[in-house]
N, CA and C atoms as an extended XYZ file, in Angstrom:
339
Properties=species:S:1:pos:R:3:atomname:S:1:resname:S:1:resid:I:1 pbc="F F F"
N        -1.487      120.782       18.611 N   MET     1
C        -1.003      119.572       17.981 CA  MET     1
C        -1.989      118.439       18.295 C   MET     1
N        -2.433      117.742       17.272 N   ASN     2
C        -3.302      116.583       17.457 CA  ASN     2
C        -2.461      115.315       17.452 C   ASN     2
N        -2.799      114.408       18.342 N   PHE     3
C        -2.074      113.149       18.422 CA  PHE     3
C        -2.969      112.013       17.968 C   PHE     3
N        -2.444      111.155       17.160 N   ASN     4
C        -3.150      109.966       16.726 CA  ASN     4
C        -2.574      108.792       17.518 C   ASN     4
N        -3.227      108.419       18.601 N   ILE     5
C        -2.731      107.345       19.472 CA  ILE     5
C        -3.131      105.991       18.880 C   ILE     5
N        -2.129      105.195       18.547 N   LYS     6
C        -2.358      103.870       17.965 CA  LYS     6
C        -2.048      102.750       18.947 C   LYS     6
N        -1.167      103.036       19.917 N   ASN     7
C        -0.706      102.001       20.848 CA  ASN     7
C        -0.732      102.527       22.275 C   ASN     7
N        -0.821      101.611       23.213 N   VAL     8
C        -0.750      101.952       24.633 CA  VAL     8
C         0.224      101.002       25.315 C   VAL     8
N         0.686      101.435       26.482 N   LYS     9
C         1.449      100.552       27.358 CA  LYS     9
C         0.505      100.159       28.487 C   LYS     9
N         0.473       98.892       28.789 N   ILE    10
C        -0.331       98.382       29.895 CA  ILE    10
C         0.633       97.834       30.937 C   ILE    10
N         0.416       98.218       32.194 N   SER    11
C         1.227       97.656       33.274 CA  SER    11
C         0.315       97.246       34.417 C   SER    11
N         0.727       96.178       35.087 N   VAL    12
C        -0.037       95.630       36.204 CA  VAL    12
C         0.935       94.913       37.131 C   VAL    12
N         0.702       95.004       38.439 N   THR    13
C         1.534       94.256       39.381 CA  THR    13
C         0.838       92.938       39.701 C   THR    13
N         1.665       91.900       39.846 N   ILE    14
C         1.164       90.529       39.947 CA  ILE    14
C         2.036       89.757       40.925 C   ILE    14
N         1.457       88.865       41.727 N   PRO    15
C         2.309       87.961       42.505 CA  PRO    15
C         3.189       87.142       41.540 C   PRO    15
N         4.421       86.925       41.928 N   GLU    16
C         5.381       86.271       41.033 CA  GLU    16
C         4.864       84.959       40.451 C   GLU    16
N         4.162       84.178       41.250 N   LYS    17
C         3.710       82.863       40.769 CA  LYS    17
C         2.633       82.951       39.686 C   LYS    17
N         2.042       84.129       39.481 N   ASN    18
C         0.973       84.285       38.493 CA  ASN    18
C         1.419       84.989       37.217 C   ASN    18
N         2.660       85.423       37.158 N   VAL    19
C         3.130       86.224       36.021 CA  VAL    19
C         3.076       85.447       34.709 C   VAL    19
N         3.574       84.242       34.687 N   LYS    20
C         3.621       83.458       33.449 CA  LYS    20
C         2.223       83.254       32.878 C   LYS    20
N         1.265       82.922       33.738 N   GLU    21
C        -0.103       82.691       33.291 CA  GLU    21
C        -0.701       83.951       32.661 C   GLU    21
N        -0.513       85.090       33.321 N   ILE    22
C        -1.081       86.335       32.805 CA  ILE    22
C        -0.364       86.779       31.542 C   ILE    22
N         0.960       86.689       31.523 N   ARG    23
C         1.720       87.054       30.322 CA  ARG    23
C         1.244       86.226       29.126 C   ARG    23
N         1.172       84.932       29.292 N   ASN    24
C         0.755       84.069       28.187 CA  ASN    24
C        -0.660       84.394       27.722 C   ASN    24
N        -1.560       84.602       28.655 N   ALA    25
C        -2.962       84.865       28.310 CA  ALA    25
C        -3.119       86.153       27.509 C   ALA    25
N        -2.444       87.228       27.937 N   ILE    26
C        -2.639       88.497       27.229 CA  ILE    26
C        -1.864       88.548       25.914 C   ILE    26
N        -0.727       87.879       25.867 N   CYS    27
C         0.032       87.866       24.616 CA  CYS    27
C        -0.666       87.011       23.555 C   CYS    27
N        -1.411       86.014       23.963 N   LYS    28
C        -2.171       85.186       23.012 CA  LYS    28
C        -3.286       85.977       22.339 C   LYS    28
N        -3.735       87.070       22.973 N   ILE    29
C        -4.847       87.835       22.404 CA  ILE    29
C        -4.429       89.219       21.902 C   ILE    29
N        -3.135       89.427       21.683 N   GLY    30
C        -2.714       90.643       20.997 CA  GLY    30
C        -1.801       91.591       21.743 C   GLY    30
N        -1.458       91.316       22.978 N   ALA    31
C        -0.503       92.172       23.687 CA  ALA    31
C         0.921       91.763       23.317 C   ALA    31
N         1.850       92.698       23.445 N   GLY    32
C         3.265       92.374       23.293 CA  GLY    32
C         3.753       92.174       21.875 C   GLY    32
N         3.075       92.743       20.887 N   ILE    33
C         3.527       92.632       19.501 CA  ILE    33
C         4.241       93.923       19.118 C   ILE    33
N         5.511       93.782       18.750 N   ILE    34
C         6.302       94.919       18.274 CA  ILE    34
C         6.973       94.475       16.977 C   ILE    34
N         6.482       95.003       15.871 N   GLY    35
C         7.028       94.612       14.569 CA  GLY    35
C         6.905       93.118       14.345 C   GLY    35
N         8.035       92.463       14.108 N   ASN    36
C         8.057       91.025       13.855 CA  ASN    36
C         8.254       90.191       15.111 C   ASN    36
N         8.070       90.797       16.283 N   TYR    37
C         8.290       90.119       17.554 CA  TYR    37
C         6.981       90.012       18.327 C   TYR    37
N         6.816       88.911       19.031 N   THR    38
C         5.646       88.717       19.881 CA  THR    38
C         6.117       88.430       21.308 C   THR    38
N         5.191       88.454       22.238 N   TYR    39
C         5.468       88.216       23.665 CA  TYR    39
C         6.505       89.202       24.214 C   TYR    39
N         6.484       90.431       23.706 N   CYS    40
C         7.399       91.471       24.184 CA  CYS    40
C         6.837       92.056       25.483 C   CYS    40
N         7.518       91.796       26.573 N   THR    41
C         7.098       92.312       27.874 CA  THR    41
C         8.329       92.721       28.673 C   THR    41
N         8.088       93.452       29.742 N   LEU    42
C         9.128       93.806       30.696 CA  LEU    42
C         8.619       93.431       32.075 C   LEU    42
N         9.447       92.751       32.847 N   SER    43
C         9.086       92.366       34.212 CA  SER    43
C        10.076       92.992       35.180 C   SER    43
N         9.549       93.692       36.183 N   SER    44
C        10.382       94.332       37.197 CA  SER    44
C         9.926       93.909       38.582 C   SER    44
N        10.885       93.633       39.454 N   LYS    45
C        10.534       93.314       40.839 CA  LYS    45
C        10.130       94.591       41.560 C   LYS    45
N         9.125       94.489       42.400 N   CYS    46
C         8.678       95.649       43.163 CA  CYS    46
C         8.080       95.186       44.495 C   CYS    46
N         7.824       96.140       45.368 N   LEU    47
C         7.229       95.845       46.664 CA  LEU    47
C         5.885       96.555       46.747 C   LEU    47
N         4.823       95.769       46.803 N   GLY    48
C         3.479       96.328       46.907 CA  GLY    48
C         3.037       96.379       48.356 C   GLY    48
N         2.197       97.364       48.665 N   THR    49
C         1.632       97.469       50.006 CA  THR    49
C         0.123       97.613       49.897 C   THR    49
N        -0.587       97.070       50.873 N   PHE    50
C        -2.035       97.213       50.921 CA  PHE    50
C        -2.527       96.803       52.300 C   PHE    50
N        -3.726       97.286       52.618 N   LYS    51
C        -4.356       96.949       53.887 CA  LYS    51
C        -5.834       96.659       53.607 C   LYS    51
N        -6.223       95.388       53.558 N   PRO    52
C        -7.620       95.047       53.287 CA  PRO    52
C        -8.536       95.520       54.420 C   PRO    52
N        -9.688       96.101       54.053 N   ASN    53
C       -10.635       96.500       55.093 CA  ASN    53
C       -11.583       95.342       55.421 C   ASN    53
N       -12.574       95.605       56.234 N   GLU    54
C       -13.514       94.554       56.668 CA  GLU    54
C       -14.323       93.955       55.519 C   GLU    54
N       -14.545       94.723       54.471 N   GLU    55
C       -15.350       94.265       53.333 CA  GLU    55
C       -14.538       93.442       52.326 C   GLU    55
N       -13.232       93.470       52.426 N   ALA    56
C       -12.363       92.815       51.446 CA  ALA    56
C       -12.356       91.304       51.616 C   ALA    56
N       -12.031       90.647       50.504 N   GLU    57
C       -11.788       89.200       50.489 CA  GLU    57
C       -10.379       89.005       49.932 C   GLU    57
N        -9.357       89.259       50.742 N   PRO    58
C        -7.991       89.277       50.208 CA  PRO    58
C        -7.492       87.906       49.758 C   PRO    58
N        -6.844       87.918       48.602 N   TYR    59
C        -6.177       86.730       48.075 CA  TYR    59
C        -4.958       86.412       48.946 C   TYR    59
N        -4.279       87.476       49.373 N   ILE    60
C        -3.103       87.380       50.236 CA  ILE    60
C        -3.328       88.338       51.397 C   ILE    60
N        -2.942       87.952       52.585 N   GLY    61
C        -3.021       88.855       53.728 CA  GLY    61
C        -4.281       88.680       54.549 C   GLY    61
N        -4.408       89.564       55.529 N   GLU    62
C        -5.528       89.511       56.459 CA  GLU    62
C        -6.221       90.866       56.508 C   GLU    62
N        -7.506       90.835       56.818 N   LYS    63
C        -8.269       92.069       56.957 CA  LYS    63
C        -7.663       92.946       58.045 C   LYS    63
N        -7.630       94.246       57.790 N   ASN    64
C        -7.149       95.271       58.727 CA  ASN    64
C        -5.682       95.128       59.121 C   ASN    64
N        -4.896       94.444       58.313 N   LYS    65
C        -3.473       94.292       58.586 CA  LYS    65
C        -2.679       94.751       57.359 C   LYS    65
N        -1.740       95.660       57.582 N   MET    66
C        -0.892       96.160       56.495 CA  MET    66
C        -0.038       95.019       55.968 C   MET    66
N         0.010       94.895       54.650 N   GLU    67
C         0.789       93.842       54.000 CA  GLU    67
C         1.868       94.464       53.126 C   GLU    67
N         3.007       93.818       53.079 N   PHE    68
C         4.114       94.171       52.204 CA  PHE    68
C         4.394       92.922       51.384 C   PHE    68
N         4.297       93.030       50.070 N   LEU    69
C         4.359       91.844       49.227 CA  LEU    69
C         5.297       92.062       48.045 C   LEU    69
N         6.222       91.128       47.856 N   LYS    70
C         7.066       91.155       46.670 CA  LYS    70
C         6.192       90.787       45.479 C   LYS    70
N         6.213       91.669       44.492 N   GLU    71
C         5.406       91.468       43.296 CA  GLU    71
C         6.266       91.688       42.056 C   GLU    71
N         5.691       91.373       40.921 N   ILE    72
C         6.306       91.652       39.635 CA  ILE    72
C         5.418       92.654       38.912 C   ILE    72
N         6.028       93.701       38.383 N   LYS    73
C         5.296       94.640       37.538 CA  LYS    73
C         5.498       94.186       36.099 C   LYS    73
N         4.416       93.785       35.464 N   LEU    74
C         4.454       93.315       34.085 CA  LEU    74
C         3.997       94.457       33.180 C   LEU    74
N         4.834       94.792       32.197 N   GLU    75
C         4.521       95.864       31.261 CA  GLU    75
C         4.578       95.326       29.841 C   GLU    75
N         3.669       95.806       29.010 N   THR    76
C         3.648       95.413       27.609 CA  THR    76
C         2.927       96.488       26.807 C   THR    76
N         2.941       96.348       25.511 N   THR    77
C         2.224       97.278       24.649 CA  THR    77
C         1.136       96.531       23.894 C   THR    77
N         0.183       97.307       23.376 N   CYS    78
C        -0.825       96.726       22.495 CA  CYS    78
C        -1.453       97.808       21.647 C   CYS    78
N        -2.075       97.399       20.578 N   LYS    79
C        -2.823       98.318       19.732 CA  LYS    79
C        -4.040       98.799       20.505 C   LYS    79
N        -4.435      100.037       20.267 N   ILE    80
C        -5.530      100.635       21.023 CA  ILE    80
C        -6.829       99.841       20.871 C   ILE    80
N        -7.037       99.224       19.721 N   GLU    81
C        -8.269       98.458       19.522 CA  GLU    81
C        -8.311       97.158       20.335 C   GLU    81
N        -7.176       96.744       20.905 N   ASN    82
C        -7.129       95.523       21.718 CA  ASN    82
C        -7.170       95.779       23.220 C   ASN    82
N        -7.164       97.043       23.627 N   VAL    83
C        -7.054       97.372       25.050 CA  VAL    83
C        -8.168       96.720       25.874 C   VAL    83
N        -9.406       96.881       25.468 N   LYS    84
C       -10.528       96.397       26.269 CA  LYS    84
C       -10.452       94.886       26.491 C   LYS    84
N       -10.159       94.110       25.462 N   LYS    85
C       -10.119       92.651       25.644 CA  LYS    85
C        -8.922       92.226       26.501 C   LYS    85
N        -7.811       92.966       26.426 N   ILE    86
C        -6.649       92.629       27.245 CA  ILE    86
C        -6.911       92.965       28.708 C   ILE    86
N        -7.494       94.119       28.975 N   ILE    87
C        -7.836       94.504       30.343 CA  ILE    87
C        -8.863       93.540       30.922 C   ILE    87
N        -9.839       93.166       30.125 N   THR    88
C       -10.851       92.203       30.577 CA  THR    88
C       -10.202       90.875       30.944 C   THR    88
N        -9.262       90.409       30.140 N   LYS    89
C        -8.574       89.139       30.407 CA  LYS    89
C        -7.741       89.237       31.682 C   LYS    89
N        -7.047       90.349       31.887 N   ILE    90
C        -6.268       90.527       33.120 CA  ILE    90
C        -7.184       90.419       34.328 C   ILE    90
N        -8.302       91.143       34.303 N   ARG    91
C        -9.228       91.111       35.446 CA  ARG    91
C        -9.828       89.729       35.653 C   ARG    91
N       -10.024       89.001       34.586 N   GLU    92
C       -10.602       87.659       34.660 CA  GLU    92
C        -9.681       86.671       35.376 C   GLU    92
N        -8.378       86.755       35.135 N   ILE    93
C        -7.471       85.737       35.680 CA  ILE    93
C        -6.544       86.230       36.787 C   ILE    93
N        -6.498       87.550       37.014 N   HIS    94
C        -5.643       88.091       38.072 CA  HIS    94
C        -6.180       87.637       39.425 C   HIS    94
N        -5.304       87.230       40.341 N   PRO    95
C        -5.795       86.719       41.624 CA  PRO    95
C        -6.352       87.784       42.568 C   PRO    95
N        -6.000       89.056       42.370 N   TYR    96
C        -6.464       90.101       43.280 CA  TYR    96
C        -7.906       90.502       42.974 C   TYR    96
N        -8.620       90.922       44.006 N   GLU    97
C        -9.966       91.462       43.833 CA  GLU    97
C        -9.960       92.700       42.953 C   GLU    97
N        -8.984       93.572       43.187 N   GLU    98
C        -8.913       94.861       42.510 CA  GLU    98
C        -7.506       95.122       41.969 C   GLU    98
N        -7.115       94.471       40.877 N   PRO    99
C        -5.773       94.748       40.354 CA  PRO    99
C        -5.691       96.185       39.822 C   PRO    99
N        -4.561       96.827       40.060 N   VAL   100
C        -4.331       98.157       39.511 CA  VAL   100
C        -3.705       97.974       38.136 C   VAL   100
N        -4.378       98.511       37.131 N   ILE   101
C        -3.930       98.382       35.747 CA  ILE   101
C        -3.719       99.780       35.187 C   ILE   101
N        -2.491      100.062       34.771 N   ASP   102
C        -2.187      101.356       34.152 CA  ASP   102
C        -2.307      101.214       32.641 C   ASP   102
N        -2.955      102.197       32.017 N   ILE   103
C        -3.063      102.253       30.564 CA  ILE   103
C        -2.481      103.604       30.151 C   ILE   103
N        -1.345      103.565       29.460 N   ILE   104
C        -0.611      104.775       29.123 CA  ILE   104
C        -0.587      104.933       27.601 C   ILE   104
N        -1.144      106.022       27.080 N   PRO   105
C        -1.091      106.244       25.632 CA  PRO   105
C         0.354      106.437       25.173 C   PRO   105
N         0.697      105.859       24.048 N   LEU   106
C         2.036      106.005       23.478 CA  LEU   106
C         1.972      106.845       22.218 C   LEU   106
N         2.876      107.794       22.104 N   MET   107
C         2.944      108.637       20.913 CA  MET   107
C         4.028      108.080       19.985 C   MET   107
N         3.705      108.020       18.708 N   ASP   108
C         4.678      107.615       17.703 CA  ASP   108
C         5.521      108.823       17.311 C   ASP   108
N         6.703      108.582       16.802 N   ASP   109
C         7.566      109.689       16.401 CA  ASP   109
C         6.967      110.509       15.272 C   ASP   109
N         6.005      109.949       14.549 N   GLU   110
C         5.344      110.708       13.476 CA  GLU   110
C         4.545      111.912       14.020 C   GLU   110
N         4.269      111.922       15.340 N   ASN   111
C         3.549      113.026       15.959 CA  ASN   111
C         4.441      114.245       16.219 C   ASN   111
N         5.720      114.124       15.950 N   PHE   112
C         6.658      115.198       16.241 CA  PHE   112
C         7.311      115.689       14.943 C   PHE   112
N         7.657      116.972       14.934 N   LYS   113
C         8.312      117.556       13.737 CA  LYS   113
C         9.795      117.427       13.855 C   LYS   113
């Protein structure tokens, strides 16, 4: 079976105070469009963990110390042709040195019999 992937889901965890800025920025350039609706996103509370090493320049926390941080997981969809510019924008404005960004291909129901 061949799949024609037209859309993806993008998710990224963000400190709560930065969610609005990132949501607005990516939705302005094509994320979160579903039919006649725009700015379609899902926000979930989560607990992130990390331990910056000696080479890190942490936005939050201290080098060599385990951190537990309340974050928001922001999820949205976009057309496959917009993925690169949306990911680039997230990396440009996200406060973390290395944000984890998930890109998940979405299958349309037309791919199934």
